[in-house]
C-alpha positions as CSV (number, residue, x, y, z in Angstrom):
1,X,-74.6,-23.3,-22.3
2,X,-72.1,-24.8,-24.8
3,X,-71.1,-21.2,-25.6
4,X,-70.3,-20.5,-22.0
5,X,-68.0,-23.5,-21.8
6,X,-66.3,-22.4,-25.0
7,X,-65.7,-19.0,-23.7
8,X,-64.4,-20.4,-20.5
9,X,-62.0,-22.7,-22.3
10,X,-60.8,-19.9,-24.5
11,X,-60.1,-17.7,-21.5
12,X,-58.3,-20.6,-19.8
13,X,-56.1,-21.1,-22.9
14,X,-55.3,-17.4,-23.1
15,X,-54.4,-17.4,-19.4
16,X,-52.1,-20.4,-19.8
17,X,-50.5,-18.8,-22.8
18,X,-49.8,-15.6,-20.8
19,X,-48.3,-17.6,-18.0
20,X,-46.0,-19.5,-20.5
21,X,-45.2,-16.2,-22.3
22,X,-44.3,-14.6,-18.9
23,X,-42.1,-17.6,-18.1
24,X,-40.4,-17.4,-21.5
25,X,-39.5,-13.7,-21.7
26,X,-36.7,-12.2,-19.7
27,X,-35.1,-8.8,-19.9
28,X,-31.5,-8.3,-18.8
29,X,-29.7,-5.0,-18.1
30,X,-26.5,-3.9,-19.7
31,X,-24.4,-5.3,-16.8
32,X,-26.2,-8.6,-16.6
33,X,-25.8,-11.9,-18.5
34,X,-27.7,-15.2,-18.3
35,X,-26.2,-18.6,-18.4
36,X,-28.7,-20.9,-20.1
37,X,-29.1,-24.6,-19.5
38,X,-31.2,-26.8,-21.8
39,X,-32.3,-30.0,-20.1
40,X,-29.5,-29.5,-17.6
41,X,-26.7,-29.0,-20.2
42,X,-25.0,-25.7,-20.8
43,X,-26.3,-24.2,-24.0
44,X,-24.8,-20.6,-24.0
45,X,-24.6,-17.2,-22.4
46,X,-27.1,-14.6,-23.5
47,X,-27.9,-11.0,-22.9
48,X,-28.2,-8.1,-22.4
49,X,-31.7,-7.2,-23.6
50,X,-34.6,-9.5,-24.5
51,X,-34.0,-13.2,-24.0
52,X,-36.6,-15.9,-24.9
53,X,-36.5,-19.3,-23.3
54,X,-38.5,-22.5,-23.6
55,X,-40.4,-23.0,-20.4
56,X,-39.7,-26.2,-18.5
57,X,-37.0,-27.0,-21.0
58,X,-34.5,-24.3,-20.4
59,X,-33.4,-22.7,-17.2
60,X,-31.1,-19.7,-16.6
61,X,-28.8,-18.2,-14.0
62,X,-28.3,-14.5,-13.7
63,X,-24.7,-13.2,-13.5
64,X,-23.8,-9.6,-12.5
65,X,-20.7,-8.4,-14.4
66,X,-20.1,-5.3,-12.2
67,X,-17.1,-5.0,-9.9
68,X,-17.8,-6.4,-6.5
69,X,-16.3,-4.9,-3.4
70,X,-15.4,-7.7,-1.0
71,X,-14.5,-6.9,2.7
72,X,-12.0,-9.4,3.9
73,X,-12.5,-9.9,7.7
74,X,-9.7,-9.2,10.1
75,X,-7.1,-12.0,10.0
76,X,-4.5,-13.0,12.5
77,X,-1.1,-13.0,10.7
78,X,2.3,-14.0,12.0
79,X,5.0,-12.1,10.1
80,X,8.3,-13.6,9.0
81,X,10.0,-12.1,12.0
82,X,7.5,-13.8,14.4
83,X,5.3,-10.7,15.1
84,X,1.6,-11.3,15.6
85,X,-0.6,-8.6,13.9
86,X,-4.3,-8.3,12.8
87,X,-4.8,-7.3,9.2
88,X,-8.0,-6.6,7.2
89,X,-8.3,-5.7,3.5
90,X,-10.6,-5.0,0.6
91,X,-10.7,-7.0,-2.6
92,X,-12.2,-5.7,-5.9
93,X,-13.2,-8.4,-8.4
94,X,-15.6,-9.0,-11.3
95,X,-16.9,-11.9,-13.4
96,X,-15.3,-11.9,-16.9
97,X,-16.5,-15.4,-17.9
98,X,-20.1,-16.1,-16.8
99,X,-19.9,-19.8,-17.9
100,X,-16.9,-20.6,-15.7
101,X,-18.3,-18.6,-12.8
102,X,-21.4,-20.8,-12.7
103,X,-20.2,-24.1,-14.0
104,X,-16.7,-24.4,-12.5
105,X,-17.5,-23.3,-8.9
106,X,-20.6,-23.7,-6.7
107,X,-20.6,-20.1,-5.3
108,X,-18.0,-17.9,-6.8
109,X,-18.6,-15.0,-4.3
110,X,-18.1,-17.2,-1.2
111,X,-15.2,-19.1,-2.9
112,X,-13.4,-15.8,-3.7
113,X,-14.0,-14.6,-0.1
114,X,-12.5,-17.7,1.5
115,X,-9.6,-17.6,-0.9
116,X,-8.9,-14.0,-0.2
117,X,-8.7,-14.7,3.6
118,X,-6.3,-17.6,3.0
119,X,-4.1,-15.7,0.5
120,X,-3.9,-12.6,2.8
121,X,-2.4,-14.7,5.6
122,X,-0.2,-16.7,3.3
123,X,1.4,-13.7,1.5
124,X,1.8,-11.5,4.5
125,X,3.3,-14.3,6.5
126,X,6.3,-14.3,4.1
127,X,7.2,-10.7,4.9
128,X,8.5,-8.9,7.9
129,X,6.6,-6.3,9.9
130,X,8.5,-3.4,8.5
131,X,7.4,-4.5,5.0
132,X,3.7,-4.5,6.1
133,X,4.0,-1.0,7.5
134,X,6.2,0.6,4.8
135,X,5.6,-1.3,1.6
136,X,1.9,-1.8,1.3
137,X,1.7,-1.1,-2.4
138,X,4.2,-3.9,-3.0
139,X,2.2,-6.3,-0.8
140,X,-1.1,-5.2,-2.4
141,X,0.2,-6.1,-5.8
142,X,1.6,-9.5,-4.5
143,X,-1.8,-10.5,-3.0
144,X,-3.7,-9.3,-6.1
145,X,-1.5,-11.4,-8.5
146,X,-1.7,-14.5,-6.2
147,X,-5.5,-14.2,-6.1
148,X,-5.9,-13.5,-9.8
149,X,-3.9,-16.6,-10.6
150,X,-6.2,-18.8,-8.5
151,X,-9.5,-17.3,-9.6
152,X,-8.7,-17.3,-13.3
153,X,-10.1,-20.8,-13.7
154,X,-13.4,-19.6,-12.2
155,X,-13.8,-16.7,-14.7
156,X,-13.1,-14.2,-12.0
157,X,-10.7,-11.2,-12.5
158,X,-9.3,-9.7,-9.3
159,X,-8.5,-6.1,-10.3
160,X,-7.2,-4.7,-7.0
161,X,-6.4,-5.5,-3.4
162,X,-6.0,-2.9,-0.7
163,X,-4.7,-3.6,2.9
164,X,-6.9,-1.3,5.1
165,X,-5.3,-1.6,8.5
166,X,-2.5,-3.3,10.4
167,X,-3.2,-3.5,14.1
168,X,-0.3,-4.1,16.6
169,X,-0.3,-5.1,20.2
170,X,0.5,-2.5,22.9
171,X,3.9,-4.0,23.6
172,X,4.8,-4.0,19.9
173,X,3.8,-0.3,19.6
174,X,6.0,0.6,22.6
175,X,8.9,-1.4,21.1
176,X,8.5,0.4,17.7
177,X,8.4,3.7,19.5
178,X,11.7,2.9,21.4
179,X,13.2,1.7,18.1
180,X,12.2,5.0,16.4
181,X,13.7,7.0,19.2
182,X,16.9,5.1,19.1
183,X,17.1,5.6,15.4
184,X,16.6,9.4,15.8
185,X,19.4,9.5,18.4
186,X,21.7,7.5,16.1
187,X,21.1,9.9,13.3
188,X,21.7,12.9,15.5
189,X,25.0,11.5,16.7
190,X,26.0,10.7,13.1
191,X,25.2,14.2,12.0
192,X,27.1,15.7,14.9
193,X,30.1,13.6,14.2
194,X,30.0,14.5,10.5
195,X,29.8,18.2,11.5
196,X,32.9,17.8,13.8
197,X,34.8,16.0,11.0
198,X,34.0,18.8,8.5
199,X,34.9,21.5,11.1
200,X,38.3,19.8,11.8
201,X,39.1,19.6,8.1
202,X,38.4,23.3,7.8
203,X,40.5,24.1,10.9
204,X,43.3,22.0,9.5
205,X,43.2,23.9,6.2
206,X,43.1,27.2,8.0
207,X,46.0,26.3,10.3
208,X,48.0,25.2,7.2
209,X,47.4,28.5,5.5
210,X,48.3,30.5,8.6
211,X,51.5,28.5,9.2
212,X,52.8,29.8,5.9
213,X,53.1,33.4,7.4
214,X,53.8,34.0,11.1
215,X,52.6,37.6,10.7
216,X,49.2,36.2,9.7
217,X,49.0,34.2,13.0
218,X,49.8,37.4,14.9
219,X,47.2,39.4,13.1
220,X,44.6,36.6,13.8
221,X,45.6,36.7,17.4
222,X,45.2,40.5,17.6
223,X,41.8,40.2,15.8
224,X,40.6,37.7,18.4
225,X,41.7,40.1,21.2
226,X,39.7,42.9,19.5
227,X,36.6,40.8,19.3
228,X,36.9,39.8,23.0
229,X,37.6,43.4,24.1
230,X,34.4,44.7,22.5
231,X,32.5,43.4,25.5
232,X,33.0,46.1,28.1
233,X,31.7,44.1,31.0
234,X,34.3,41.4,30.7
235,X,38.0,41.5,31.6
236,X,40.1,38.9,29.9
237,X,43.9,38.4,30.5
238,X,45.8,36.7,27.7
239,X,49.5,35.8,27.7
240,X,51.3,37.3,24.8
241,X,53.1,34.6,22.7
242,X,56.8,35.7,22.6
243,X,57.5,33.5,19.5
244,X,55.0,35.6,17.6
245,X,56.6,38.8,18.8
246,X,60.1,37.6,18.1
247,X,59.2,36.8,14.5
248,X,57.5,40.1,14.1
249,X,60.4,42.1,15.7
250,X,63.0,40.1,13.8
251,X,61.4,41.3,10.5
252,X,61.4,44.9,11.8
253,X,65.1,44.8,12.6
254,X,65.9,43.6,9.1
255,X,64.0,46.5,7.7
256,X,66.3,49.5,6.7
């Protein structure tokens, strides 16, 4: 009978040791770290690999070091030119200092999410609607730098921010369409006016050259008549400029 109690006690001791050993051994992957607290005080960051802790004396908090993709919910933003738009974005961040991420902020993921929403409205509100539509890369960089400056004290590195979509109201879409149409008409008129200016300059140069020799004007006149006369179905009557003929006949009389 005493042997039975001895075996029972030995089995109980082995069972307790296995439980303590299971509570003391932890294995962390390459992308994981553990923040260790000894009697409530921070005592270091360990991992990856095998980590041994003293049960009931030391506690740990797992931290994932991989990049996190954070979807920023759609935010109502009023631009600098008083246009109301709805904007959503994606934020890419990761933990670079596990100690700060656990000690300095209660929930770094939720804190980064809330800060991203606030920063998105704050930065975009300083720019006009045209900047939101045409200069997204510049705005992405501005939001990323503003976020990174705030999350640095939390041990968080914001690597990238991408504005996904900018939604406009129907009235604003129609207004932008009218503006684009007016801009196209303006460009067409400017191009037409520039063409007229270039043509007038060329005509002025041609007239200046022809004015040097009256015979050249007559030849140009006759050439125009030849071109018009090539169309057999058209009859055109042109008055013959006498000043051209007089200059031409005057030169013939002077000839021997």
